[in-house]
C-alpha positions as CSV (number, residue, x, y, z in Angstrom):
1,M,-10.6,-10.4,4.3
2,N,-12.5,-9.7,7.9
3,T,-13.0,-6.9,10.0
4,L,-9.5,-7.2,11.9
5,A,-7.7,-7.2,9.1
6,Q,-9.5,-4.0,7.4
7,E,-8.8,-2.4,10.9
8,I,-4.8,-3.4,10.8
9,L,-4.5,-2.2,7.0
10,K,-6.5,1.3,7.9
11,N,-4.1,1.7,10.9
12,F,-1.2,0.9,8.7
13,D,-2.7,3.6,6.4
14,D,-2.9,6.2,8.9
15,L,0.8,5.7,10.2
16,P,3.8,7.8,9.0
17,T,6.1,6.8,6.1
18,T,9.2,6.1,8.5
19,E,6.8,3.7,10.9
20,Q,5.4,2.1,7.6
21,R,8.5,1.0,6.7
22,V,9.4,-0.4,9.7
23,I,6.1,-2.2,9.9
24,A,6.5,-3.8,6.7
25,A,10.1,-5.1,6.7
26,E,8.9,-7.2,9.9
27,I,5.5,-8.5,8.5
28,L,8.0,-9.6,5.4
29,K,10.3,-11.0,7.6
30,R,7.4,-13.1,9.1
31,V,5.6,-14.1,5.8
32,I,8.9,-14.8,3.8
33,N,8.9,-18.2,4.9
34,F,5.2,-19.1,3.9
35,D,4.5,-22.4,2.5
36,V,3.0,-20.6,-1.1
37,P,2.0,-22.8,-4.1
38,P,3.3,-20.8,-7.0
39,M,1.0,-19.1,-9.2
40,T,-0.6,-20.8,-12.6
41,D,0.0,-19.1,-15.9
42,E,-3.9,-18.1,-15.8
43,D,-3.2,-16.2,-11.7
44,L,-0.5,-14.6,-13.5
45,V,-2.0,-13.3,-16.4
46,L,-5.2,-12.2,-14.5
47,N,-3.0,-10.6,-12.5
48,A,-1.1,-8.7,-15.1
49,E,-4.6,-7.8,-16.4
50,K,-5.4,-6.3,-13.5
51,L,-2.3,-4.2,-12.9
52,F,-2.1,-2.8,-16.4
53,L,-5.9,-1.6,-16.2
54,T,-5.2,0.2,-13.4
55,L,-2.4,1.8,-14.8
56,D,-4.5,2.8,-18.3
57,E,-7.1,4.3,-15.8
58,E,-4.2,6.0,-13.6
59,E,-3.0,7.1,-17.2
60,I,-6.0,9.1,-18.3
61,D,-6.1,10.6,-14.9
62,Y,-3.0,11.9,-15.8
63,E,-4.2,13.3,-19.0
């Protein structure tokens, strides 16, 4: 991710939740028509693994 993209995300994070929702909705409207190839089974498994590891870490933090 380049510096501009990181700056955009930082600015987004600094906005109030209501503004974040409006901007997120606008971005989703723009990307809905992107020609994105379907994820492979391997991609899905890797993403699921990352998600479950993150959830495990969060669960440890709550204990």
